[in-house]
N, C-alpha and C positions, 0 to 999 in steps of 0.2 A: 660513299662521301670520302673525298681526299683530304687528309689532314697532314700536319707537319710530321707526325710519327712515320707515316708511310714514306715521306720524303727522306727522312733520316735513315729509315730501315733500309731503303734501296740503296743509299750511299754506303752505309756501313755493312751491307749484306755481302754475299759471295761476289767474288770477282774483284780484280784490281783496277779495272778500266771503266772510264765513261766514253760514250760514243756520241758523235754529232754528225748528222747529215746535212750538208749545206753547200753553198758555193764558196770558193776561196775568197777571202777578203779582197784580193786583187781584181776580182770580177766586178767590183763595184766602182763606178766612176767618182763617187763621193765617200769619204769616211763615214762609218756608222755613226748616226746621231740619235738613236733611239735610247730606250732605257738601258742601264748598265747591267742587263741580265742575259745570261746564256742558257737556253735549255739544252740539256744533254739527256742521254738515256743510258740505262744500264744494259740495254739490249741492242746488239748490233743489227737485228732485223728492223727495229724501229728507225734507227739512224739511217739505214740503207733505204727504207721507204721514204724518209724525208729527203734523201739525196735523189731518189727517183723523181720526186716532185720537183725539186730544184733543177733537175736535168732539162726541164722544159724551158729554163732560162739561161742555161750555160753548162759548163763543165763541172759537174757536181763532184763532191768528194765526201768520204767519211773520215772524220778525224777521230783519233784515238788518244786518250789522255789518262795518265795515271790518276786515280782518285786521291791518292795521298798528296798530290800537288795542290788540292783544291779544298782541303778541310776547312780552312779559314774563310772560305767564300761560299759555304753551304746554304746560307740563309736567303736564298732567292725566294720569290713569291711561289705560292702553290695554287693551283686551279684544279677543279674537279676533274676536267678533261684530261689532265696529265696522268691520271691513274693508269689507263690502258697504254700509255706511252712509256711506262716505267721511268718517268721523268725525274731528273735531279736538276734543279735550276740553281745556277751559280750567279752570285753578285759579281759580275765581271762582263764587260762588253765582249761581244763575239770575236772581234779581231784580236783582242788581248788573249782570249781563250785559245784562239788558233795559234798564236805565237808560242804558247806553253805546251802544245801538244806533242806527243812523242812520235806520232806517225800520222801520215795522210795517205789515203789510198783512194784511187779513182773509183767511181761508181761502177764501172765495168768490172774491175778487179773485185770489188766487194760483192757484186752479184754472182761472179764466177766462184768465189770462195763459198758463199752460202749454198749455191747450187750443188757443189761438190759434197757439201754436208747434208744435202737432202732438202734444203729450203729453196723452193722455186718461187721467185717473186717477179712481178712485172717490171719491165725495164723503164717505163715511164708511167706517171700517175697524173691524171688531170685534176685530182683532188686527193685528200688524205683519208678517204673512207676505208681504204685497205688497212689502215692502222687497227681498226676495231675488228677486222676479220682474220688477220694474219696470226700464225702461231708465235709463241715467244720461245726463245732458245733455252735449252737446257744448259746448266753450268758447264758440263763437259763439252758441249758443242761450242759454247762461247770460248773456252780455252783453246780448242782446236782452231776455231776461227781466228783467234789472236795469233796463234803460231803461224798460220798461213799468211796472215796480213803483214806480219813482221818478216816474212821471208823464210820461215822455218818449215 
């Protein structure tokens, strides 16, 4: 059962970044008009898998954002299914989240970085079933992933 404590524990847990796999806002012909909530993850694998899914619709990216920039927006909704996504939902529309991100990397670069760290993921996903079957990254690997994503 997923509850607000898990949501907050993920946000305030190890690591300084949130990750989101998506299409860039510029890929949409109309501005976002849904709920003002952006799902993110504390795990780059989860974000990369979402980007692999979005790749079926265009040039997907993985967005990296400092957690500290979003503390006041932490109270997004929680759903049971978000447990295995290591999800942190923010009360902020996706396009606004994208504008506040520190880095954006292509899905190809994200896959290459993860593969160098020993995480081999499919390049395209017809659905998100891989989310429940994929490994989660260790804290040290997340730090190495971040260094490579930022060009280090």
